N, C-alpha and C positions, 0 to 999 in steps of 0.2 A: 673058248677062251676064258680062262679063270679071272676075274675082275677081282679089285681089292681098292677100295676108297679110303685114302689116306689124307686128312690134310694137311700134312708136312711132305706131298710127293713134293718131286721138284730133280731135273735131270741131274745123274749121281748116285752117289751110293744112298742109299736108305735101310735103315735097322728099323727091321719091324718086333713089336714085343707086345705082348699082353693079349687080348682077342684076333689082334690082326694076324699073329703068331700064330692061334691057335687054328683060323681057319683056314691059312695058307699050308701048317704043314702037320697038322693034324687031321682034318678034316681033308683037306685034299693030297694030303702026303706030298707034298711036290719038296723035290729034292734038285741040289746044285745042278743047273744048265739046261731047268726047266723053265720054259715061258710062261707068261703073266700080261697083264695089262694093271695098269697102276691110275686112279684118277683123284683128283683133288677135289670135287665136288664144287669146283667155280667154274669150270668151263675147261680145265686141262687131262689130259691123260698123256701116258706115257706107255712105251714098249718098256717091257720088264724082263729079266731074268734072274731066278737065283744063282746065286755067287759065293755064299758061304752060306755060316749059319745064322739065321735070322736077318740074313742080308740080301739086301736087291739090289741089282743095278739097273737106273732109268735112264733111256734113250728116247730117242722123237718124242719131242714133244708135240704133241698136235692138237691147236683147239678148237672147240665145239663149234659148230657153224650160230650165228647169231640168228634169233629167230625172234619175234614179235612177242613181247611181255605179254601173258594173260594171267591176271590173279583171279581166283577162283574164290568168290564168297557166298561159303554153303552154309544154308540156315542148317541149325543143328539137325539130325536126323535120329531115329530112336536106333536103339540097340547099337550092334555095330556095323553100323552104315556106313560109319563116318572113315570105317579104316578101308571100306571098298575104294570110296570117292577118293582118297590121299591114294592108296595103291594106284589107280588108273589115270587120276591125274597126273602122277608122276610119269605115268608111260606115255601121258599126250604131250608131254612137255609144258605142262602149266609152270607158271613162276612162280607161283606159291601158291598157297588155300589157306583162306582163314573161317574158320568156323564160327557161326555166329547165332549167339543168343536170340532169338527173335519171341513176340508176344506167343504165340503157338506152339515155338517147341517143347516137347515135351519134357525132352532133357535140358534140366537146369544145370546153372552154376553150384559147382563143389567143391570141397577142400581136396577133390582128389584130380581137379583140372591139369595139375604142371602133370602129373603121373601121366595119366592121359597123353598131352602133347609130348612129352617123350617118346612115347609107344609111337604117335603118328610120324612122328619126323623120324623114327627107324624104320618104321614100313615104307614113307619118301625113302630115306637111303638105300633100301634093299631095292626098290623097285628101279630106283638108275641104275642099280648096280647090272641089275638082269637083263636091262632093255637098251644095255647100251649108252646110256645116257652120262656125260660127263659135268653134267652141272646139276646137283644136287636141287632138288624141289626143296624149298620154305615153307613149313607147316606153321603157321604164328598161334601164339595161343589166343583161346575162343575169348570173342570179346559181343557188346553191345554194336546194334545193327551202326548208331553213328559213329564208334569207335571204328567199326570195320569200312566204313565209306570214307573216311577221313583223309586216308592219303591215296581216294585215287579220283581224280577230278571228273574223270570219264568212265560212267558205269554204263549196263546194259544189263538191264532187270528180265527176268523170265516172267512172264504176268499172262495168268490165265484169261484174262481178261480181255486181251490185247489178242485182236485178231486180224491187222492190218499188216503191220512191219515186223518184218521176221528177221529172226537175226542177223541169216544171211545178208539180207538186204542193208541194215544197220552198220556192218562193220564194212562191208563196203565203200559206203557213206563214210566211213573215218580217213583222217590221213593214213598216206601208208606206211605201215609201223609202227601209228601212234598205240602206246600204249592202253588197255585199259582192265576193267575188271567186270566179271560178270555175274550175277547177284542170283542165286537160287534158293526160294522160300524153303522151310521145312514140310513137314507132310501136310499141314493145315494150312499153310499159302503163307499170305504177309496180312498183319490185321488194316484197320482204319489207318491208324494211328502213322503205321511203315507207312503205309501208301503216302502219306501226307509229305513226309521227310522228304522221301523220294522224289516228290516233285518236288519240294525246295529245292534238295541239290541236284535239281536239273538231270536227274536220272530218267535212260531212254529206254521205255517199254517199249518190249518185243514178243515175242512168238516166236518156237522154234514147229508150229504147226498143227496138224490137225491132231496126231497123236497125243493121246493122255501117259503121260510118263511118272513114274514114281520119283521123287527129288532126286534119289543118287543116279538115277538112268538121264533127268533134264541133264544134269551137270557133267557126264560125260558124254551126251550125243552136244550139247553144247561145245562143248572141248575139242569134241571131233569136226562140227561143223568149221568152226574157226581154224583150225589146224588145214584143214583139207581147202578152205580160200586162199590161205599161206601158200599152200605147194606143196603140204607135206607130208598129205594123207590122200589117198583115194585118186 
């Protein structure tokens, strides 16, 4: 099924233009009578049919099931690894991804950050379209660790020095449905000052187990564990 993200989607007639029209009528060559699905990125989707030139008729609104909010705080990795994290986190129904400039992050803040953020959000949008998700995952601007922690009263941090408390046990200890954030450090791990800050903020240290994972793999493994516990995976 062809799916279109359109923020103004609602039951009735919808006129599309620009990139949306190009996607439907040039790329996919839709014609009057052809069916598709349109979603608004906020959890609402509609059955749709082409009914005229650049015109769709939307019916049968459907609301995406509510899932626990899980926010990923990703220590800024090297190269284009964050693009992979954003794409797969969207597929795993993360609520948001916040790139975090850590002490040991190789990539530092620059004038191109805003442009990168736009690309990351576009990747999230596209992943939602491809995997049938109606609520688009938000990609926040890259910030410092202190700024990333501020909105989240409950934070679980993957810590290579933790050997006892697993991520799964920590999630089970949380109130059912309680929103929380998972922090993944960059390639070099978290520095002493960052560990002190996390302790002061009451973050819970957890481990994924014996396997040694790269930062981008750890993020996706953590989300997979959580969605399994929530009954959405496996």
